[in-house]
N, C-alpha and C positions, 0 to 999 in steps of 0.2 A: 973367568973374566976376559980371558983372551978371546974366547969365542964371541963374547958380546962385543968386544972392540972390533973384531974382524967383521962381524955382522953389521955394525954401524958403519965401518969403513967401506964395506961393499955397497951399502945403501947410498952412501954419499957419492961414490963413484958413478953410480947409475943416474944420479940427478944431473950430472953434467950434460948428458944427452937431452934430457927433458928441457933444461934451461936453453940449450941451443935451439931446440924446436920452438919453444915459446918466443925466443928472440926472432926467429924466422917468420913466425906468424905475425908478430907485431910489425916487422919490417914490411911484409906483404900488405898489411892493412894500411901502413903509411903510404906506400906506393899507389895503392888503389885510390885512397883519398886524394893524393896529389894529382893523379891523372884525371879524376872527376873534376877537381877544381880547375885544372888546366883546360879541360874541355869546356867548362862553363865560361871561363874567361875568353877563350877563343871564339866561342859561339856568340857571346855578347859583342865582342869586337867586330866580328863579321857582320852581325845584324846591324850594328850602328853604322858601319861603313856602307852597307847596302842602302840604308835609309838616307844617309848623306848623299849618296850617288843619285838616288831618286829625287831628292830635293834639288840638286844641281840641274838634273835633266828637266825637271818641271820648270825651273826658272829659265832655262835656255829656251824651252818650248814657248813660254810666255813672251819672251823677248823676240823670238824669231818671227812671230806673226804680225809685227808692227807695220802699219802703213805710214806713209809720209806724203805731205803735200809737195807736189813738184810744180813750181811756177806760181803764177798769180791766182788769187781768189777774186773773182769778179761778180758783181751784182748787175742784173739787167732789169729794166723797167719798160714795159710796153707803153704805159701812159704815166709819166711822172706826175705826182710824187709817190706812186705806188710801186714798190719793188716786188717783182714777180718771182724771181729765181736767183739762186747763187750757184755759180759754176766754179769747179775746182778740178785740178788734175791730181790723181793719186798714183803712186807706185809703191812697191815694196821697199822697206828699209833694207840695208845691206844684210844679206844672209837670211832674209825673211822667208817664211814658208808660203807656198802658193795658197791662195784663198779664192773662194767663189765670190764673184761680184755680179749678182743677178737680182734685180729688183722684183722679179716675179716669183723667186724662190721664197719659201716660207721658213726654211730651216737651213742652217749651216752657211749663211751668207751674211754680209754686213747689214747693220741696221743704223739708220741715221736719225738722231733726235735733234729737235730745234729748241733752243732756249733763249729767251730774252727777259727783259725786266718784268713783264706781265705774264708770260706763258712758258710752259714746258710741254712741248708736243712730242711724244714718243713715236718712233717709227714713221717719220715724215715721208711723203711721196718723193721719189727720186728716179732718175733715169741714168743710163750709162751709155757712153759711146767709146768704143775702143779706138785709141789714137795710134798705138803701136803695140802689136801683139800677133798672136797666131789664130785669130778669129774664133776664139772660144770665150766663155764667161769666166774663165779662170785667170786671175791676175797672178802672173809669175814674174820671176826676176827678169829685169830688162823690159818689161811691158809697162805701158802707160794708158790709163783710162780716164776719161773725162766724165765726172759725175755732176749732174744738174739737179739741184735740190729745189723743189717747189716750196715757196714760203707758204706756210699754212694759212688758210682763210681765217681772217680775224686777227692775224698776227702781223699787221702792217708795220713795216720798218720805216721809222721816221728819220729825219736828219739827226746826225750825231748820236744815234742810238747804238748801243752795244748789244751784240747777239753772239751766240755760240752754236756751232754745229758740232755735235758729238757723234763721231763715226765709230761704231762699235763692231769690231770684227768678231767672228765666232771664237777665235783663239787669239791671244796676244793682248797687247795694251790698247787702250782706247785713244783715238786721235781726237784732240780737242782743237777746233778752229775757232778762235775768238777774234772777232773783227768789230770795227766801229764804222758806222755809216758816215759818209762825208757830209759836209754842211749843205751841199746842194745835190739833189737827186737828178741824175742824167739818165740817158738811155742805157749806157753801159758805164760802169764805174769799177775801177781797180780798188779793192779794199786792202788797206795796209794793216 
């Protein structure tokens, strides 16, 4: 019986090492699972932070390209009561990105649409004169250009009529110029 008790006692002593090994294996498995979970959490956080950064930069790019009217918007008439053209000065808004202002270019330049109560004429004819700048077609910070928009044929502006010029740059926000014709058509009129 003593032999049997010793044999069982020796078997029980050897199990302590196996139990320690099993515990180590379980501990290593927990560490691996925790590290994978931490990697997933960090990757997701970095991905969402990067997407947020892209969204902010896209919004800044959209805001940077804005044009603004500088000075008066005038209408001229060679033979009243027919209005021939509308003239306005444009510059970049503060912090705006340089943009091409060339009526002969077909891509990457501004487009001007004419809208009134009866018509919407996309890509209306217009010309540009540089008032202040460096003699190129690129509107940059500190430069000023005069844009003359021809009133489309068949879209005669009458007294007290409301019209809109929609200046669409290649990037950035659209500039809407909404004006009302005065009660009397003169050769040159300041549109408020």
